[in-house]
C-alpha positions in Angstrom: 3.3 6.4 -17.1 2.5 9.7 -15.5 4.3 12.6 -13.8 3.2 11.0 -10.5 5.0 7.7 -11.1 6.9 6.2 -8.2 10.3 7.4 -7.0 12.7 5.2 -5.1 14.3 6.8 -2.1 18.1 6.6 -2.3 19.9 6.0 0.9 23.6 6.7 1.4 24.5 3.1 2.3 26.8 1.5 -0.2 26.1 -2.1 -1.3 28.8 -4.6 -1.7 29.6 -6.0 -5.1 27.8 -3.2 -6.9 29.0 -2.3 -10.5 29.0 0.8 -12.5 26.0 1.3 -14.8 26.0 2.9 -18.2 23.3 5.5 -18.2 23.2 6.9 -21.8 22.2 3.9 -23.8 19.7 3.4 -26.6 16.9 1.7 -24.5 17.1 4.2 -21.7 16.8 7.0 -24.2 13.7 5.5 -25.8 12.0 4.7 -22.5 12.8 8.2 -21.2 11.4 9.8 -24.3 8.1 8.0 -23.9 8.0 9.0 -20.2 8.4 12.6 -21.2 5.7 12.3 -23.9 3.4 10.8 -21.2 3.9 13.8 -19.0 6.7 12.9 -16.6 9.2 15.7 -15.9 12.8 15.4 -16.8 13.7 15.6 -13.1 11.4 12.7 -12.3 12.8 10.6 -15.1 16.3 11.3 -14.0 15.4 10.1 -10.5 13.7 7.0 -11.8 16.7 5.9 -13.8 19.3 6.8 -11.2 17.4 4.5 -8.8 16.9 1.8 -11.5 20.7 1.9 -11.8 20.9 1.3 -8.0 18.7 -1.8 -8.3 20.5 -3.1 -11.4 24.0 -2.6 -9.8 23.0 -5.2 -7.2 22.2 -7.7 -9.9 24.9 -9.9 -11.6 27.4 -8.0 -13.7 27.0 -9.4 -17.3 30.6 -8.6 -18.2 31.9 -11.0 -15.4 31.4 -14.6 -16.4 30.7 -16.3 -13.1 27.9 -18.3 -11.6 25.8 -16.1 -9.4 22.2 -16.1 -8.3 20.7 -13.0 -6.6 17.2 -12.3 -5.3 15.9 -8.8 -4.8 12.6 -7.1 -3.9 11.2 -3.7 -4.9 8.5 -2.6 -2.5 6.0 0.0 -3.5 2.4 1.0 -2.6 -0.8 -0.4 -3.9 -1.9 1.3 -7.2 1.2 3.5 -7.3 2.6 2.6 -10.7 5.4 0.2 -9.8 5.6 -1.1 -13.4 7.5 2.0 -14.6 10.3 1.2 -12.2 10.9 -2.3 -13.4 10.6 -1.2 -17.0 13.4 1.3 -16.2 15.5 -1.5 -14.8 14.9 -3.5 -17.9 16.0 -0.6 -20.1 19.2 -0.2 -18.3 19.8 -3.9 -18.2 19.6 -4.1 -22.0 22.0 -1.1 -22.3 24.5 -2.8 -20.0 24.9 -6.2 -21.5 21.8 -8.2 -20.7 20.1 -9.7 -23.8 17.2 -11.7 -22.2 14.7 -10.8 -19.6 11.7 -12.8 -18.2 8.6 -11.0 -16.8 6.2 -13.2 -14.8 3.2 -11.0 -15.3 0.4 -12.3 -13.0 -1.8 -15.4 -13.1 -4.5 -14.2 -15.5 -4.4 -13.7 -19.2 -5.7 -10.2 -18.7 -2.8 -9.3 -16.5 -0.4 -11.0 -18.9 -1.8 -8.9 -21.8 -1.8 -5.7 -19.7 1.9 -6.2 -18.7 3.0 -7.0 -22.3 1.2 -4.0 -23.7 2.6 -1.6 -21.1 6.1 -2.9 -21.7 5.8 -2.5 -25.5 4.3 1.0 -25.2 7.0 2.1 -22.7 9.9 1.0 -24.9 8.3 2.0 -28.2 11.0 0.5 -30.4 11.1 -1.6 -33.5 10.7 -5.4 -33.0 14.0 -5.9 -34.6 15.6 -4.1 -31.6 13.3 -5.5 -28.9 11.2 -8.6 -29.3 8.4 -9.1 -26.8 7.0 -12.6 -26.6 4.0 -13.9 -24.7 3.8 -17.5 -23.6 0.2 -17.8 -24.7 0.5 -16.1 -28.1 4.1 -17.0 -29.3 4.5 -20.6 -28.4 6.2 -21.4 -31.7 8.8 -18.7 -31.1 9.7 -19.5 -27.5 12.2 -22.3 -28.3 16.0 -22.4 -28.1 16.6 -22.0 -31.9 14.4 -18.9 -32.3 15.6 -17.2 -29.1 19.3 -17.9 -30.0 18.7 -16.5 -33.5 17.1 -13.3 -32.1 20.1 -12.8 -29.8 22.7 -13.4 -32.6 20.8 -10.9 -34.8 21.3 -8.2 -32.2 17.7 -8.3 -30.8 16.9 -8.0 -27.1 14.2 -10.4 -25.9 11.5 -10.1 -23.2 9.4 -13.2 -22.5 6.2 -12.4 -20.6 4.6 -15.4 -19.0 1.9 -16.4 -16.6 2.7 -17.6 -13.1 1.4 -21.1 -14.1 3.6 -24.2 -14.0 3.3 -25.0 -17.7 4.1 -21.4 -18.7 7.2 -21.3 -16.5 8.3 -24.7 -17.6 7.8 -23.6 -21.2 10.2 -20.7 -20.6 12.7 -22.9 -18.7 13.0 -25.4 -21.6 14.8 -22.8 -23.8 17.7 -22.7 -21.2 18.5 -26.4 -21.8 20.5 -24.8 -24.6 24.2 -24.2 -23.6 24.4 -20.8 -25.3 21.2 -19.5 -23.6 21.9 -20.9 -20.2 25.2 -18.9 -20.2 23.4 -15.6 -20.8 22.9 -13.3 -17.8 19.1 -13.2 -17.1 16.9 -10.7 -15.3 13.7 -12.2 -14.0 10.9 -9.8 -13.0 8.3 -11.3 -10.8 5.4 -8.8 -10.9 3.1 -9.0 -7.8 6.0 -11.1 -6.4 4.2 -12.1 -3.2 1.6 -14.0 -5.2 1.8 -17.5 -6.7 5.5 -18.0 -6.9 6.2 -18.4 -3.1 6.2 -21.9 -1.6 2.7 -22.7 -0.2 3.9 -26.0 1.1 6.9 -24.7 3.0 5.6 -26.2 6.3 4.9 -29.6 4.8 8.5 -30.0 3.8 7.4 -30.0 0.2 7.3 -27.7 -2.9 4.1 -26.2 -4.4 4.0 -26.6 -8.2 4.6 -23.0 -9.2 7.4 -22.6 -6.7 9.0 -25.8 -7.9 8.8 -24.6 -11.5 10.5 -21.3 -10.5 13.3 -23.3 -8.8 13.7 -25.4 -11.9 14.0 -22.3 -14.0 16.6 -20.7 -11.7 18.6 -23.9 -11.5 19.1 -23.8 -15.3 20.6 -20.3 -15.3 24.3 -19.7 -14.6 23.9 -16.0 -13.8 20.7 -14.3 -12.9 18.7 -12.0 -10.6 15.1 -12.9 -9.5 13.5 -9.5 -8.8 10.1 -9.4 -7.0 8.0 -6.3 -7.4 5.1 -5.9 -4.9 3.2 -3.5 -2.7 2.5 -6.2 -0.1 5.8 -7.9 0.7 4.8 -9.5 4.0 5.1 -13.0 2.7 8.4 -12.3 1.0 9.9 -10.8 4.1 8.5 -13.4 6.5 9.6 -16.6 4.7 12.6 -18.3 6.1 15.8 -16.4 5.1 17.3 -19.6 3.8 14.5 -19.9 1.2 15.7 -19.5 -2.4 13.2 -16.7 -2.9 14.1 -14.8 0.3 15.4 -11.4 -0.8 19.2 -10.6 -0.7 18.5 -6.9 -1.2 15.5 -4.6 -1.1 14.4 -1.1 -2.2 11.5 1.0 -1.1 9.6 2.7 -3.9 8.1 6.0 -2.7 5.0 7.3 -4.5 5.3 10.6 -6.4 3.2 13.7 -6.1 -0.6 13.1 -6.3 -0.7 9.6 -4.9 -3.5 8.9 -2.5 -3.2 5.7 -0.4 -3.6 4.3 3.1 -2.9 7.6 4.8 -5.3 9.7 2.7 -8.2 7.2 2.9 -7.7 5.5 6.2 -5.8 8.1 8.3 -7.1 10.9 10.4 -9.6 12.0 7.6 -11.0 8.5 7.1 -14.5 9.5 8.1 -14.6 12.0 5.2 -13.8 9.3 2.6 -15.0 6.1 4.1 -18.7 5.5 4.8 -19.7 2.7 7.1 -22.5 0.6 5.8 -25.0 0.3 8.7 -25.0 -3.1 10.3 -28.8 -2.9 10.3 -28.9 -2.9 6.5 -29.4 -6.1 4.6 -26.6 -7.4 2.3 -26.6 -6.7 -1.4 -26.6 -10.4 -2.0 -29.7 -11.0 0.0 -33.0 -11.8 -1.7 -34.8 -8.8 -0.1 -34.1 -5.8 -2.4 -31.2 -3.4 -2.4 -29.7 -1.7 0.7 -30.2 2.0 1.0 -26.4 2.5 1.1 -26.1 1.2 -2.5 -28.5 4.0 -3.7 -26.4 6.5 -1.7 -23.2 5.2 -3.3 -24.6 5.4 -6.8 -26.0 8.9 -6.2 -22.6 10.1 -4.9 -20.9 8.5 -7.9 -22.9 10.4 -10.4 -22.9 13.7 -8.5 -19.1 13.4 -8.0 -18.8 12.8 -11.8 -20.8 15.9 -12.5 -18.7 18.0 -10.0 -15.6 16.9 -11.9 -17.2 17.9 -15.2 -18.2 21.3 -13.7 -14.5 21.9 -13.1 -13.5 21.0 -16.7 -12.3 17.6 -15.7 -13.8 15.1 -18.2 -11.5 12.2 -17.4 -12.7 8.7 -16.7 -15.0 8.2 -13.7 -15.7 4.7 -12.4 -17.5 2.9 -9.6 -16.5 -0.6 -8.4 -18.8 -3.0 -6.5 -16.8 -5.8 -4.9 -19.3 -8.1 -3.1 -17.8 -11.5 -3.2 -15.3 -13.8 -4.9 -18.1 -16.0 -6.2 -19.1 -15.5 -9.9 -22.7 -16.5 -9.1 -22.9 -13.6 -6.7 -21.5 -11.2 -9.3 -24.4 -11.9 -11.7 -26.9 -11.3 -8.9 -25.4 -7.9 -8.2 -25.1 -7.0 -11.9 -28.8 -7.7 -12.4 -29.9 -5.6 -9.3 -27.7 -2.6 -10.2 -28.7 -2.7 -13.9 -32.3 -2.5 -12.9 -31.6 0.6 -10.8 -29.5 2.1 -13.6 -32.1 1.5 -16.3 -34.7 3.2 -14.1 -32.4 6.2 -13.4 -31.6 6.5 -17.1 -35.2 6.5 -18.0 -36.0 9.2 -15.5 -33.0 11.3 -16.5 -34.0 11.2 -20.1 -37.6 12.2 -19.3 -36.5 15.1 -17.1 -33.9 16.4 -19.5 -36.6 16.3 -22.2 -38.7 18.7 -20.1 -41.4 16.3 -19.3 -42.6 16.3 -15.7 -42.6 12.9 -14.0 -43.7 12.6 -10.4 -41.5 9.5 -10.0 -38.4 11.7 -10.5 -39.0 13.4 -7.1 -37.5 10.5 -5.1 -34.5 10.2 -7.5 -34.0 14.0 -7.3 -33.9 13.9 -3.5 -31.3 11.1 -3.6 -29.1 13.1 -5.8 -29.6 16.2 -3.8 -28.7 14.3 -0.6 -25.5 13.1 -2.2 -24.7 16.7 -3.2 -25.4 17.9 0.3 -23.1 15.2 1.7 -20.3 16.4 -0.5 -20.9 20.0 0.6 -20.9 19.1 4.3 -17.6 17.4 3.7 -16.1 20.6 2.4 -16.3 20.0 -1.4 -16.5 23.3 -3.3 -19.0 23.2 -6.1 -21.6 25.2 -8.0 -25.2 25.2 -6.6 -27.1 22.0 -7.2 -29.6 23.7 -9.5 -26.7 24.5 -11.9 -25.2 21.0 -11.5 -28.4 18.9 -11.9 -28.5 18.8 -15.7 -24.9 17.6 -15.8 -25.7 14.9 -13.2 -28.5 13.6 -15.3 -26.4 13.6 -18.5 -23.7 11.6 -16.7 -26.4 9.0 -15.7 -27.6 9.0 -19.3 -24.1 8.5 -20.7 -23.1 5.8 -18.2 -22.0 2.4 -19.3 -24.2 -0.6 -18.5 -23.1 -2.4 -15.4 -19.9 -4.3 -16.5 -18.9 -7.7 -15.2 -15.2 -8.1 -14.4 -14.3 -11.7 -13.5 -12.9 -14.7 -15.2 -16.2 -15.3 -17.1 -16.2 -11.8 -18.7 -13.6 -9.0 -18.7 -14.9 -5.5 -19.0 -11.7 -3.8 -20.1 -12.5 -3.5 -23.8 -16.2 -2.5 -23.2 -15.3 0.2 -20.7 -13.1 2.0 -23.3 -16.4 3.0 -25.0 -17.5 5.1 -22.0 -16.1 7.8 -19.8 -18.4 6.8 -16.9 -18.3 3.2 -15.9 -19.8 0.9 -13.3 -18.0 -2.4 -12.6 -18.8 -5.5 -10.6 -16.0 -7.9 -9.9 -14.1 -10.2 -7.6 -10.6 -11.8 -7.6 -9.8 -10.3 -11.1 -9.8 -6.8 -9.7 -7.7 -7.5 -6.7 -4.2 -7.4 -8.2 -2.6 -5.5 -11.0 -5.7 -4.4 -12.8 -6.1 -0.6 -12.8 -9.5 0.9 -13.1 -9.2 4.3 -14.7 -10.8 7.1 -12.7 -12.1 4.9 -9.9 -13.9 7.3 -7.6 -16.5 5.2 -5.6 -16.0 1.7 -4.3 -18.6 -0.4 -2.6 -16.9 -3.3 -0.9 -18.4 -5.9 1.4 -16.1 -8.8 0.7 -14.2 -10.0 3.8 -12.7 -13.4 4.6 -14.5 -15.4 7.3 -12.5 -15.6 10.4 -9.0 -14.0 10.0 -8.0 -11.9 7.1 -4.5 -11.7 5.6 -3.0 -8.2 5.5 -1.5 -8.6 2.1 -4.6 -10.0 0.4 -6.9 -7.4 2.1 -4.6 -4.5 1.1 -4.5 -5.6 -2.5 -8.3 -5.2 -2.6 -7.8 -1.4 -2.2 -8.3 -0.6 -5.8 -9.4 2.9 -4.6 -5.8 3.9 -4.0 -3.8 5.6 -6.8 -3.0 9.0 -8.3 -6.3 10.8 -7.4 -5.2 14.1 -5.8 -7.1 16.1 -8.4 -10.4 14.5 -7.5 -9.8 13.0 -4.1 -12.5 15.2 -2.6 -15.2 13.3 -4.5 -13.8 9.8 -3.9 -15.7 7.6 -1.5 -15.5 4.1 -0.1 -18.6 2.3 1.2 -17.8 -0.6 3.4 -18.5 -2.4 6.7 -17.1 -1.4 10.0 -14.9 -4.5 10.1 -13.3 -3.8 6.8 -12.9 -0.1 7.7 -11.2 -1.2 10.9 -9.0 -3.7 9.0 -7.6 -0.9 6.9 -7.0 1.3 9.8 -4.9 -1.4 11.4 -3.1 -2.1 8.0 -2.2 1.6 7.9 -0.5 1.4 11.3 1.3 -1.9 10.2 2.3 -0.4 6.9 3.9 2.6 8.6 5.7 0.4 11.0 7.0 -2.0 8.3 8.3 0.8 6.1 10.0 2.5 9.1 11.6 -0.8 10.1 13.0 -1.3 6.6 14.2 2.3 6.4 15.9 2.0 9.7 17.7 -1.2 8.7 18.9 0.4 5.4 20.1 3.5 7.2 22.1 1.3 9.6 23.6 -0.7 6.7 21.9 -3.9 7.8 21.7 -6.5 5.0 18.1 -7.2 4.0 18.4 -10.9 5.1 19.6 -9.7 8.6 16.8 -7.2 9.1 14.6 -7.8 12.2 11.3 -9.5 11.2 9.2 -7.8 13.9 6.2 -5.8 12.7 3.3 -4.1 14.4 -0.2 -5.3 13.7 -3.3 -4.1 15.7 -6.5 -6.1 15.9 -4.5 -9.3 15.7 -7.5 -11.4 16.5 -8.9 -10.5 13.1 -5.8 -10.0 10.9 -2.7 -11.9 10.2 0.2 -10.7 8.1 0.1 -13.4 5.4 -0.9 -16.9 4.5 0.0 -19.5 7.1 1.0 -22.0 4.4 3.7 -19.6 3.3 5.0 -18.0 6.5 4.0 -18.5 10.2 4.1 -15.6 12.6 3.7 -15.1 16.3 3.1 -12.1 18.6 6.0 -10.5 20.4 5.7 -8.7 23.8 7.8 -5.8 22.5 8.0 -4.2 19.0 10.0 -1.1 18.2 7.0 1.2 19.0 4.2 0.6 21.5 1.6 3.4 21.7 -1.0 3.9 24.4 -4.2 2.6 23.0 -7.0 4.0 25.1 -8.1 7.6 25.7 -8.5 8.6 29.3 -12.0 10.2 29.4 -12.1 11.0 33.1 -11.1 14.6 33.5 -9.7 14.2 37.0 -7.4 11.4 36.0 -6.3 13.3 32.9 -5.6 16.4 35.0 -3.7 14.4 37.6 -1.5 12.9 34.8 -1.0 16.3 33.2 0.2 17.7 36.6 2.7 14.9 37.1 4.1 15.4 33.6 4.2 19.2 34.0 6.1 19.0 37.3 8.6 16.5 35.9 9.1 18.9 32.9 9.4 22.0 35.0 12.2 20.5 37.1 14.3 20.1 33.9 13.1 23.1 31.8 16.7 24.2 31.2 17.5 21.0 29.4 14.5 21.2 27.0 15.1 22.1 23.3 12.7 22.6 20.4 12.8 20.4 17.3 11.0 21.9 14.3 10.1 20.0 11.2 7.4 22.4 9.7 5.1 25.0 11.2 2.9 22.4 12.8 5.4 19.6 13.7 7.3 21.4 16.4 8.3 19.1 19.3 9.8 19.8 22.7 12.6 17.4 23.5 14.2 16.4 26.8 17.2 14.2 25.9 19.5 11.8 27.5 17.7 10.7 30.7 18.2 7.4 32.5 15.3 5.0 32.2 15.3 4.4 36.0 14.8 8.2 36.5 12.0 8.4 34.0 10.4 5.3 35.5 10.6 6.3 39.2 9.8 10.0 38.8 7.2 9.8 36.0 5.9 6.5 34.6 5.4 4.8 37.9 3.2 7.7 39.1 0.8 8.0 36.2 -2.7 6.4 36.2 -3.8 4.2 33.3 -7.0 2.4 32.3 -7.1 -1.3 33.4 -7.3 -2.5 29.9 -4.3 -0.5 28.7 -1.4 -2.5 27.4 1.1 0.4 27.8 0.1 0.8 31.4 1.4 0.4 34.9 2.0 -3.3 34.7 3.9 -2.9 31.4 6.3 -0.3 32.8 6.8 -2.3 36.1 7.7 -5.4 34.1 9.9 -3.4 31.8 11.8 -1.9 34.7 12.2 -5.3 36.3 13.3 -6.9 33.0 15.9 -4.1 32.3 17.4 -4.7 35.8 17.6 -8.5 35.1 19.5 -8.1 31.9 21.6 -5.3 33.4 20.5 -2.7 30.9 20.4 1.0 31.7 19.0 2.6 28.4 19.1 6.3 27.7 15.6 7.8 27.2 14.7 10.9 25.1 11.3 12.4 25.9 9.4 14.1 23.2 6.3 16.4 23.8 4.9 15.9 20.3 3.3 18.9 18.7 4.0 20.9 21.8 2.1 24.0 20.6 -0.6 22.5 18.4 -1.9 19.4 20.1 -3.5 16.5 18.4 -7.1 15.8 17.7 -8.1 12.3 17.0 -11.3 10.2 16.6 -12.1 8.0 19.6 -13.6 4.7 18.7 -16.7 3.2 20.5 -14.4 1.0 22.7 -12.5 4.1 23.8 -9.4 3.4 21.7 -7.6 6.2 19.9 -7.7 6.0 16.1 -4.2 6.6 14.8 -2.3 8.2 17.7 0.8 8.6 15.5 0.9 11.2 12.7 1.9 9.4 9.5 4.3 10.6 6.9 3.4 13.2 4.3 3.2 11.1 1.1 4.9 13.8 -1.0 8.6 13.5 -0.2 9.4 16.7 -2.3 7.0 18.9 -0.4 8.3 21.8 1.7 6.0 20.6 4.5 7.3 17.0 4.3 7.2 15.3 7.6 8.5 11.7 8.0 5.9 10.9 10.7 6.0 10.5 14.5 7.7 7.1 14.3 10.6 8.6 12.4 11.5 10.8 15.4 13.4 7.8 16.9 15.8 7.8 13.8 17.8 10.7 15.2 19.0 8.5 18.1 18.0 5.0 17.2 19.9 3.4 20.1 18.0 5.5 22.7 14.6 4.7 24.1 12.1 7.4 23.2 9.0 8.3 25.2 6.5 10.4 23.3 3.9 12.4 25.1 0.9 13.3 23.0 -1.9 15.6 24.2 -5.1 14.4 22.5 -8.6 15.7 22.3 -11.5 13.8 20.6 -12.9 15.1 17.3 -16.1 13.1 17.8 -17.1 13.6 21.5 -18.2 17.2 21.9 -18.7 16.8 25.7 -14.9 16.3 26.2 -13.3 19.7 25.7 -9.9 18.9 27.3 -6.7 17.3 26.1 -5.6 14.1 27.8 -2.0 12.8 27.7 -1.3 9.6 25.8 2.1 7.9 25.7 4.1 6.0 23.1 7.3 4.1 23.8 10.1 3.2 21.3 12.4 0.4 22.4 15.6 0.2 20.4 16.5 -3.0 18.5 19.5 -3.9 20.7 17.4 -3.6 23.8 14.3 -5.4 22.3 16.4 -8.3 21.2 17.6 -9.0 24.7 14.2 -8.4 26.3 12.6 -10.8 23.8 14.6 -13.7 25.4 12.8 -13.2 28.7 9.5 -14.8 29.7 7.0 -12.9 31.8 4.0 -14.3 33.6 0.8 -13.6 31.8 -2.2 -12.2 33.5 -4.4 -14.8 35.0 
């Protein structure tokens, strides 16, 4: 655990059937002590435990002997340290009358081992106080007699098992005992969107693992099944009558120093993400190694040296994720090892003071990497001063380490500070690569990709604020675009959950409508778990394309300015921080906004949020006899937005996302959150945008975004409109 571990945002909405939690018990004290030793502040630990109490209070009260089954979900961010949160819940559970907990810790032995070790290290208590059993190592102890004996002797028990049918069945067997089946049980499903959900839901059947989970649950009189995941799409989208559909949910906010979707794939994505040229060959081809691989390796070692020059001698790692096939991994390991051996030989020769003409090309590759960092704004000593450190980092680097089900590099990597990994499925979930700075990823599903699986491959997320400037991702344009779309979806999903919480809407009753761009290439989750369809209206619908014609942009600006000037006395300023200052024109009738503004603007023919959309919306509102109130926001009225414009003319990330550090004085909840002030009003945002990547366009062009409130969208969704022919 670190000072940056996740915090859960507490809302003011009370939950029914919550019970009071004792906060000063033995296990909480020990876990908190270990958190403080590991560098977490006392304020952060207090927040973690107060929010763990909030989660536990929604689980069955062990002092009330009644049959009750609850399902909850804790939603965090990829690589944000969610484990510390469920450990805190476990500690409070043991202090408040629970004796047994089950942790389903992944579907690989490495994840099982990692989870068990982390739990043991976090509690740091004698085995006679807390006994941690693993289904693969303690088979002889996981039986009713031994578990009952542990409980009667005053021990608390955690059983950590794989998400495999035989492991879950092994755990379930102990609850054939009447004494144990009466015990209140807390089940933690780590990476809860994986494996345990029913993959045969639409065949009117049960998948094996799902069936094993149901069998386990059916043997327990009082329990809570708590899923912990960063990609909850499947859990949210399954039918609400499904046994594993959450009754309650909590959002886990990353702490200070976390770098995720917004940092890598937001407005600064071009700084951190390099597109592998389509003209290059693939690393798996039989025709050598692509130039981008050499560039990635050079930036990896130069970035490592830059960290050393600052006094940061922490772990520094590179991950190559080419494929899920193990045969491909061996091909890549051999290619990279040949390069690394050559570079090590040249580094040793040059450090020994022997001139070698072959070093010239390697020197230039390293210098180009250094120059790339400098051009991106990285502050560093001159290359001449850094070069020796670069060569030493090459010389001290691990061999290329394989990380798949054939060979796990975890133990070998501990022998080095600088590591290069090649892996597939094993590095997708749960596994944390210390100091990961450079990722080279070309793996992408053929056809459609699932948002949840794709996002889990983002091992480059995590607590990296101290060295984010030297972190780089090398990938294809398709994968880069996937993550840009996932960022927009992620913002939309979190905002929807927050809005439901703030309105006191039960998790099961929350609207299951989420935004997802590039829908032809991405789908929210696996079709065998949950089916989805596109809706005509979501809560937010932004203008997609930038109007590059100056005359059209000027005409639209004039129309908007005239509309504003006629109502200048009604305009108020809304300030969130020195940059996020918006001009607001509240409480207008939609018919007025439509007739005097929206119907007069020009849009591109391919624009979704265009003339036809607003015409249809006006007709639909008249048909359902709705007259919604509209608030108009001129977003960043003084300091307008600059955005990258893609090759197809679309705007990359029109919305400004949230500041990830909730405790910052400059914290801003993001453009989407502006609707939270009056969630039953429509909101029309007017953004003035100028391209960052088209120097010939030196003007700002207006771009719109429309928020449709839930009550209005629900009624509109019942209408059918004629599609374009």
